[in-house]
C-alpha positions in Angstrom: 64.8 -19.5 9.2 61.6 -18.1 8.0 58.9 -18.3 5.3 57.4 -15.8 3.2 58.5 -11.8 4.4 55.8 -9.7 3.1 57.8 -8.9 -0.4 57.4 -12.1 -1.5 54.2 -13.4 -0.5 52.5 -13.0 -3.1 55.3 -14.2 -5.6 55.5 -17.4 -3.2 52.0 -18.5 -3.7 51.8 -18.4 -7.3 54.7 -19.8 -8.1 54.3 -22.6 -5.9 51.3 -24.3 -7.8 53.1 -24.4 -10.7 55.6 -26.2 -8.9 53.3 -28.8 -7.5 52.9 -30.4 -10.9 56.5 -30.0 -11.5 57.9 -31.7 -9.1 57.3 -34.8 -9.8 59.1 -35.1 -12.7 59.1 -38.8 -14.2 62.2 -40.6 -14.1 62.9 -40.9 -17.7 62.2 -36.6 -17.9 65.6 -35.8 -20.3 67.1 -32.0 -19.5 66.5 -29.8 -22.1 69.6 -27.3 -21.9 72.8 -26.7 -24.2 74.3 -26.8 -20.3 74.3 -31.0 -20.0 76.8 -31.0 -23.1 79.5 -31.6 -20.7 80.3 -35.8 -20.7 79.3 -37.6 -18.3 81.2 -39.0 -15.4 82.5 -43.0 -15.9 80.6 -45.2 -13.6 83.5 -46.2 -12.3 84.6 -43.0 -11.7 86.4 -43.4 -7.8 83.6 -40.2 -6.2 81.2 -43.0 -7.3 82.6 -46.1 -5.6 81.3 -46.4 -1.9 84.3 -47.6 -0.5 86.9 -44.9 -0.8 87.3 -43.0 1.8 84.8 -39.5 1.6 88.3 -37.2 1.5 89.2 -38.9 -1.6 85.5 -39.2 -3.0 85.3 -35.2 -2.6 88.3 -34.2 -4.1 87.9 -36.7 -7.3 84.2 -34.6 -7.8 85.8 -31.6 -7.1 88.0 -32.0 -10.1 85.1 -32.6 -12.7 83.1 -30.0 -11.5 83.0 -27.1 -14.0 82.2 -23.3 -12.6 78.2 -24.3 -13.2 78.6 -26.7 -10.9 79.9 -25.2 -8.0 77.4 -22.0 -8.2 74.7 -24.3 -8.1 75.8 -26.3 -4.6 75.9 -23.3 -3.3 72.7 -22.3 -3.9 69.0 -23.5 -2.4 65.8 -22.6 -4.0 62.5 -22.9 -2.6 60.5 -25.2 -4.1 57.4 -22.8 -5.1 60.1 -20.9 -6.9 62.0 -23.7 -8.5 61.3 -27.1 -10.5 62.8 -30.2 -10.7 64.1 -28.5 -14.5 65.5 -26.1 -12.6 67.0 -28.2 -10.5 69.1 -30.1 -13.8 69.7 -27.0 -15.7 71.0 -24.6 -13.0 72.9 -27.9 -11.2 70.7 -26.6 -7.7 72.4 -28.3 -4.4 69.4 -28.0 -2.6 65.6 -26.8 -2.6 63.9 -26.3 0.9 60.1 -25.9 1.9 59.6 -22.6 4.0 56.9 -22.6 6.5 53.5 -23.4 4.7 55.1 -24.4 1.2 53.7 -27.8 0.7 52.4 -30.6 -1.8 48.7 -30.3 -2.3 47.9 -33.0 -0.6 50.1 -32.2 2.0 50.7 -36.0 2.8 53.5 -38.1 3.7 53.4 -39.7 0.3 52.8 -36.7 -1.5 56.1 -35.1 0.3 57.8 -38.0 -1.2 57.0 -38.1 -4.1 57.6 -34.3 -4.6 61.0 -34.6 -2.7 62.3 -37.6 -5.0 61.2 -35.2 -8.1 63.4 -32.6 -7.0 65.9 -35.7 -6.6 65.0 -36.8 -10.2 66.6 -33.7 -11.4 69.5 -33.5 -9.7 70.4 -36.8 -10.9 70.0 -36.2 -14.3 73.1 -33.6 -14.4 76.2 -35.3 -15.9 77.9 -35.7 -12.5 74.6 -36.8 -11.3 75.3 -34.9 -7.5 72.2 -35.3 -5.7 70.3 -32.3 -4.2 69.7 -32.1 -0.5 66.0 -30.9 0.3 65.3 -29.1 4.0 62.8 -28.0 6.0 61.8 -26.3 9.3 60.7 -30.1 11.7 61.5 -27.1 14.8 59.2 -29.4 16.8 58.6 -32.5 15.2 57.9 -33.0 10.8 55.5 -29.5 11.7 54.7 -28.5 7.9 53.3 -31.7 7.3 49.8 -32.2 8.6 49.3 -35.3 10.8 52.8 -35.1 12.4 53.7 -35.1 15.9 53.8 -31.9 17.3 56.2 -31.8 19.9 56.7 -29.4 22.7 58.8 -26.0 21.5 62.2 -26.0 22.5 61.3 -23.1 25.8 59.2 -26.8 26.6 61.6 -29.4 26.4 64.1 -26.8 28.8 61.6 -27.2 31.3 62.1 -30.9 31.3 65.7 -30.6 31.9 66.0 -34.1 30.1 68.7 -34.3 27.7 68.2 -37.9 27.0 64.2 -37.4 26.5 65.3 -34.6 24.0 67.7 -36.7 22.2 64.5 -39.6 21.9 62.6 -36.7 20.6 65.0 -36.1 17.9 65.2 -39.5 16.9 61.1 -39.6 16.5 61.5 -36.5 14.5 64.5 -38.2 12.2 62.0 -41.3 11.5 59.0 -39.2 10.7 61.1 -36.9 8.5 62.9 -39.6 6.5 59.7 -41.0 6.1 58.7 -38.1 3.5 62.5 -38.1 1.4 63.6 -34.9 3.4 67.2 -35.0 3.9 67.5 -32.3 6.4 66.5 -30.3 9.2 66.7 -26.8 10.4 67.1 -27.7 14.0 67.7 -27.2 16.7 67.9 -23.9 17.3 70.7 -23.3 20.7 69.7 -19.8 21.1 70.1 -18.4 24.6 66.9 -16.3 25.2 67.7 -13.0 27.3 65.5 -11.1 26.7 61.5 -12.7 26.7 59.9 -9.6 24.8 61.6 -11.3 21.6 59.2 -13.2 19.6 61.5 -16.5 19.0 61.6 -17.1 23.2 60.1 -20.2 22.8 62.5 -21.6 19.9 65.0 -21.2 23.2 65.6 -24.1 25.7 67.0 -21.2 28.3 68.6 -18.3 29.2 71.2 -19.8 30.6 74.0 -21.7 28.1 74.2 -24.5 29.6 70.8 -25.2 29.2 70.9 -25.0 25.2 74.4 -26.8 25.4 72.9 -30.1 26.9 70.0 -29.5 24.9 72.4 -30.4 22.0 71.5 -34.2 22.2 68.5 -33.5 19.9 71.3 -33.2 17.2 72.6 -36.6 17.4 68.8 -37.9 17.8 68.8 -36.7 14.2 71.6 -37.4 12.9 72.3 -40.7 14.6 75.9 -41.1 16.6 77.4 -40.3 13.3 75.6 -38.3 10.4 75.3 -40.7 7.8 75.7 -44.4 10.4 72.6 -46.1 10.7 69.2 -45.9 8.9 66.1 -42.7 8.9 69.9 -40.4 10.2 69.1 -36.7 8.8 70.8 -33.7 8.8 70.8 -31.5 11.8 71.7 -28.3 11.9 72.4 -25.8 14.9 71.2 -22.3 14.6 70.8 -19.1 14.7 75.0 -18.3 14.9 75.3 -16.9 16.9 73.7 -13.8 19.9 70.4 -13.7 18.5 68.8 -14.2 22.0 70.5 -11.7 23.0 69.7 -8.3 21.1 69.1 -4.9 22.3 65.3 -4.7 23.9 64.7 -8.1 22.4 64.2 -7.4 18.7 63.9 -10.2 16.5 66.8 -9.5 14.0 68.2 -6.6 15.4 71.7 -6.0 17.5 73.5 -7.4 20.1 75.3 -5.2 21.8 77.7 -6.6 24.5 81.3 -7.4 25.0 83.2 -10.1 22.9 83.9 -11.5 26.4 79.7 -12.0 27.1 79.6 -13.4 23.7 81.7 -16.1 24.4 80.6 -17.1 27.5 76.7 -16.9 27.3 76.2 -17.2 23.3 79.0 -19.1 21.9 78.8 -22.6 24.3 75.9 -24.2 22.7 77.7 -23.8 18.9 80.7 -25.2 20.9 79.2 -28.6 22.0 76.8 -28.7 18.5 80.2 -28.9 17.0 81.9 -31.2 20.0 78.6 -33.3 19.0 79.1 -33.9 14.7 76.3 -30.9 13.6 76.2 -31.5 9.6 75.7 -27.8 9.4 75.3 -24.4 10.8 72.7 -21.6 10.4 74.3 -17.5 10.4 71.9 -15.7 12.2 69.5 -12.2 10.8 70.8 -10.5 13.7 73.9 -8.1 14.1 76.7 -8.1 16.9 77.7 -4.4 17.8 76.1 -3.1 14.4 77.6 -5.8 12.4 75.1 -8.4 10.2 76.5 -11.6 11.4 76.1 -12.8 7.7 79.0 -10.9 7.3 80.7 -11.0 9.9 84.3 -13.3 9.0 86.0 -13.3 12.7 83.2 -14.6 14.0 82.4 -17.4 10.8 85.6 -18.4 9.5 88.0 -17.4 12.5 86.0 -18.2 15.0 83.5 -21.0 14.1 85.5 -23.1 11.2 89.0 -22.7 13.0 88.7 -22.1 17.0 85.4 -24.1 17.2 86.8 -26.7 14.2 83.2 -26.7 12.4 84.1 -29.3 9.5 80.5 -29.2 7.9 79.2 -26.4 6.2 77.8 -22.9 6.5 74.0 -22.1 5.7 72.4 -18.5 5.6 68.7 -18.0 6.7 66.1 -17.3 4.5 67.5 -14.1 2.1 69.7 -13.5 4.9 72.7 -11.9 2.7 69.9 -9.2 1.5 70.3 -7.2 4.9 74.2 -6.7 5.4 75.6 -3.2 5.2 72.2 -1.8 6.3 70.2 0.2 3.4 67.2 -1.5 1.8 67.4 -4.9 1.9 68.2 -6.9 -1.7 70.7 -8.6 -3.3 73.1 -7.0 -4.4 77.5 -8.0 -5.5 78.8 -6.1 -2.5 76.5 -8.4 -0.5 77.0 -11.8 -2.5 80.6 -11.2 -2.2 80.9 -9.9 2.0 78.7 -13.5 2.9 81.2 -15.8 0.6 84.1 -14.2 2.0 82.8 -14.3 5.2 82.8 -18.4 5.1 78.8 -18.6 4.3 78.9 -21.4 2.1 75.3 -22.4 1.3 72.9 -19.8 0.1 69.4 -19.5 0.9 68.0 -17.1 -2.1 64.2 -19.1 -2.4 63.3 -16.4 -4.8 66.2 -14.5 -6.5 68.4 -17.8 -6.6 68.5 -17.2 -10.7 70.0 -13.9 -9.5 72.3 -15.1 -7.2 74.3 -17.6 -9.1 74.8 -15.1 -12.2 75.9 -11.9 -9.5 78.6 -14.3 -8.0 79.4 -15.6 -11.1 80.3 -11.9 -11.8 82.3 -11.4 -8.8 84.7 -14.1 -9.1 85.4 -13.3 -12.3 86.1 -10.0 -11.1 88.6 -11.3 -8.8 86.4 -10.2 -5.9 85.6 -13.5 -4.8 88.8 -16.1 -5.7 88.2 -19.8 -6.4 89.8 -21.1 -3.5 86.8 -19.6 -1.5 84.2 -21.5 -3.6 85.8 -24.5 -3.7 86.5 -24.8 0.6 82.4 -23.9 0.3 81.8 -27.4 -2.5 84.6 -29.0 -0.4 82.4 -28.5 2.5 78.9 -29.8 0.9 80.1 -32.4 -0.7 81.5 -33.8 2.3 77.9 -34.2 3.9 76.9 -35.3 1.4 78.7 -38.0 1.3 78.9 -38.5 4.7 74.7 -38.6 4.6 75.3 -41.4 1.7 73.4 -38.9 -0.8 75.0 -40.7 -3.5 74.3 -44.3 -2.9 70.7 -43.3 -1.1 69.4 -40.6 -2.7 65.2 -41.4 -2.7 63.1 -41.1 0.1 63.1 -44.4 2.7 59.3 -44.5 2.1 59.2 -47.7 5.0 59.3 -44.7 7.5 56.2 -43.4 6.9 54.6 -46.5 9.2 55.7 -43.8 11.9 54.3 -40.8 10.7 52.1 -39.5 13.9 52.4 -43.2 15.0 51.2 -44.3 18.5 54.8 -44.6 19.3 55.3 -41.2 18.6 52.6 -39.6 20.0 53.2 -41.3 23.8 56.9 -39.7 23.5 55.4 -36.4 22.8 52.8 -36.8 25.7 55.7 -38.4 28.2 57.7 -35.0 27.1 54.2 -32.2 27.8 53.9 -34.0 31.0 57.7 -33.6 31.8 57.6 -29.3 30.7 54.5 -28.6 32.9 55.7 -26.4 35.5 53.4 -25.9 38.2 53.9 -22.2 39.8 51.3 -21.9 42.5 49.6 -24.6 44.3 47.1 -22.4 47.3 45.3 -25.1 49.8 47.1 -27.6 47.7 44.1 -27.4 44.5 46.2 -29.4 42.9 46.0 -32.4 41.7 42.6 -32.3 40.6 40.7 -35.1 42.1 39.7 -37.4 38.9 36.0 -37.8 40.5 35.1 -33.9 41.2 31.8 -34.2 40.4 31.9 -31.4 38.6 34.6 -29.6 36.7 34.3 -25.8 34.9 37.0 -25.5 32.0 36.8 -22.0 30.0 39.2 -20.0 27.9 40.5 -19.7 24.1 43.2 -22.4 24.4 41.3 -24.9 26.2 40.0 -26.3 23.1 42.3 -25.2 20.3 44.8 -27.5 18.9 46.0 -24.5 16.7 46.8 -22.3 20.0 48.7 -25.4 22.3 51.3 -26.0 18.9 52.0 -22.3 18.0 53.8 -20.8 15.3 55.6 -23.1 13.1 52.8 -25.4 12.8 51.8 -26.2 9.2 52.6 -22.8 8.6 55.1 -20.1 9.6 53.5 -18.1 11.6 50.8 -21.2 12.7 47.4 -20.3 13.2 44.1 -21.1 15.5 41.6 -23.8 14.9 41.7 -27.6 13.7 44.7 -27.1 11.9 46.4 -30.8 12.5 45.4 -34.3 14.4 45.6 -34.2 18.7 44.4 -34.1 21.5 43.2 -31.3 23.1 43.6 -29.4 26.5 39.7 -30.0 27.3 40.0 -33.5 25.8 43.2 -34.2 28.1 40.8 -33.8 31.0 37.9 -35.4 29.6 39.5 -38.6 29.2 41.1 -38.6 32.3 38.0 -37.9 34.6 35.9 -40.5 36.2 32.6 -42.0 34.7 30.0 -39.7 36.7 32.2 -36.4 36.9 30.7 -33.5 34.9 33.4 -31.3 32.6 31.4 -28.4 31.0 33.2 -26.5 28.8 33.0 -22.8 27.8 35.1 -20.5 26.1 34.5 -16.9 27.9 33.2 -18.8 31.3 29.6 -17.8 31.3 27.5 -20.1 32.4 29.6 -21.5 36.1 27.9 -21.3 39.2 29.1 -22.0 42.6 27.7 -25.8 42.1 31.6 -26.4 40.6 34.2 -27.9 42.1 37.0 -26.4 40.5 37.3 -24.0 37.4 40.3 -24.9 35.2 40.9 -21.4 32.6 43.5 -21.9 29.5 44.6 -18.9 28.5 47.5 -17.1 26.9 49.3 -16.3 23.6 47.7 -17.2 20.3 50.1 -18.3 17.6 53.0 -16.3 16.3 56.9 -16.7 15.1 60.1 -14.6 14.8 59.3 -10.4 14.6 55.3 -10.8 14.5 55.9 -12.0 18.0 58.1 -9.1 19.5 56.6 -7.9 22.2 58.3 -4.3 22.8 55.0 -2.1 24.5 54.0 -4.8 26.9 53.6 -9.1 27.3 50.8 -9.1 29.5 47.2 -11.3 28.9 44.7 -9.3 26.5 41.3 -8.6 27.5 39.6 -11.8 26.4 41.5 -13.2 28.7 41.2 -11.1 31.3 37.6 -11.1 30.9 37.5 -14.9 31.1 39.3 -15.3 34.2 37.2 -11.7 36.2 33.9 -14.5 35.4 35.7 -17.4 36.6 36.6 -15.6 40.1 33.6 -13.5 40.6 31.9 -17.2 41.1 33.8 -17.5 44.0 35.1 -21.5 42.9 38.8 -21.8 43.1 40.2 -21.0 39.8 43.2 -23.4 38.9 45.3 -21.3 35.8 46.9 -23.3 32.3 48.9 -20.6 30.8 49.4 -21.6 27.0 52.4 -19.1 26.0 56.0 -19.2 24.4 57.4 -17.3 26.9 56.6 -15.9 30.7 53.9 -13.6 30.3 52.8 -10.2 33.0 50.8 -11.4 35.4 52.0 -10.3 38.8 48.7 -8.8 39.1 46.7 -11.1 38.4 48.4 -14.0 40.1 46.6 -13.5 43.8 43.2 -14.6 42.6 44.3 -17.8 41.3 44.4 -20.6 43.3 46.9 -22.8 41.6 49.0 -21.8 38.4 50.4 -24.2 35.7 52.5 -22.4 33.1 52.1 -25.4 30.0 54.0 -23.3 27.4 53.4 -24.6 23.8 52.4 -27.8 24.4 51.7 -29.5 20.4 49.5 -32.1 19.4 49.4 -34.3 23.1 47.2 -31.9 25.4 46.9 -35.2 27.4 50.5 -35.0 29.1 48.4 -31.7 31.0 46.1 -33.6 32.2 48.5 -36.0 33.0 50.1 -33.5 35.7 46.7 -31.6 36.2 45.2 -34.6 37.8 48.8 -36.3 39.2 48.8 -39.3 37.1 51.9 -38.3 36.8 53.5 -36.0 39.5 54.8 -32.6 38.3 58.8 -32.2 37.8 59.4 -28.7 35.4 61.5 -26.3 36.3 61.6 -23.0 34.8 64.3 -22.4 31.8 63.7 -18.6 32.5 63.3 -15.9 35.0 59.7 -15.0 35.1 59.8 -11.3 35.2 58.0 -9.1 38.1 56.4 -7.2 34.9 57.3 -6.1 31.2 59.2 -3.6 32.7 61.4 -5.7 34.4 62.8 -7.5 31.3 65.8 -8.4 30.6 65.7 -10.4 33.9 68.1 -13.3 34.3 69.7 -16.1 36.7 72.7 -14.2 38.3 71.7 -10.6 37.1 70.6 -9.2 40.7 67.2 -9.2 39.9 64.4 -10.1 41.8 62.0 -12.5 39.4 58.2 -13.0 40.1 59.9 -16.5 40.2 63.3 -17.4 39.6 65.2 -19.8 37.0 64.7 -23.5 38.7 61.6 -23.1 40.1 58.9 -25.2 40.3 56.5 -27.3 42.0 55.8 -30.8 42.5 52.8 -32.5 44.5 53.2 -33.5 48.2 52.1 -37.9 48.5 
């Protein structure tokens, strides 16, 4: 999912301001619309009885719903474009926060107040159907200031530790639940086959077995069963299916492969997610052999719902149906009909949600969309809401706010960071660094920048450099680790180094990006700033250890011979201490490459088993001798 596309950015900023105040609708506020003249359900209605089976409750509620109720349940609006009153008036089934769409102040308390305001809007309708609030908690509750931000998925893939990933899912669920949010658009189960792709870091790895193994995160989010136990939030398997296999690694591009390859490479993680009981699946922006996934009935209805037996609901990506059939993006009756009939159940139409509702109503009236399809979508959505326990517990459980950014969660993130580090070169056993080295020189723009090390999807959609949230930078981690008497000198560009230093640590790599903004069709190398820093360090004659902060392998083969040590840190999140733990040997490195490292950008795509010879193969990783 993405946040604000260029064509809606201004609208989003303007409407978000109005929504901030509206999102705290008081509990006693009454709706002001004639639509609600319908009679409310009696308090003893079967669907309100938690003792009854979910199937029975769903059927009872479905019989009481008007077409307006059903269309509303299928609609998800952005908080910046809808108020709690809109939820009441239009019976909206869901609200979301895109990346960077946050209340003011951006605190757990303000989030809970905001979400509860929307929930009160939903409960002001005659049938009192709760709404479900979604957010991109993709590596922690990363929209919220002060949250524990874990490594992006590519780093977690390097750990090869499904149990750790399940614990991370549980920790994220606790922080999310405390803010009132009930639904995360995670995990991303894409299989990244071309590292030019701007979403490579959202993938656990290049072979299907790895993301399939990491579906343990779903259990962390939801529990053993959705709604069973405290802090159970709805998980989303995304993006269905094949988004990591597009030609040229183009985001939202075309995956031109046979059905056999699609099934062999890209489908297995979703099969495993369904087996684990994932409650929602998000459709990919990408196409398969020229057909947009948002309109692919065969893959959504026949394969996902039929063959795989998925019983939850399917949600579109952000304005995803606007691209069906090619041509200029936009919402048309033909696109709405194609998407609904393909099997999408809930529609993420952040800004033009009213137009979506009116258009779908018209397509039902003219016979293009059967009511059986509308009822099926509502059954699926309502089933999940009943399973989540939303009818009994619709409001935020603020007791979980005690876990937000807690020492326990940060310790877990630190462990994940340490396990994700991949040592790729260690000439002369320059690593681990001695804690009492005398003088250590640290350089590079990513050494002391929490924004760069957390990457995209942190506070905002694209992320940004600088002190965007709380955490420990890699430089701080180094300074925390050395013994008293050891001098650590930092210079961003490497200036000031001389031969008196025992070692130089250069923390270089990428700066934040997300989705298509991160596509690299024209090269994947270090930029001039990083190359200049490295040249300065090498010219000093001091041994150089390069720590790469990046969302994918970079084209570094021509530089590697000049480096004594090389550690790939991926995008470690807020706990840079975990990087220092490996640099100094407090934790023995165990990370292994989740993707093949190319000899050059021109070698992409390069993947395990394709007959090519990468610079470092899939699964490569060094450790220290003791």
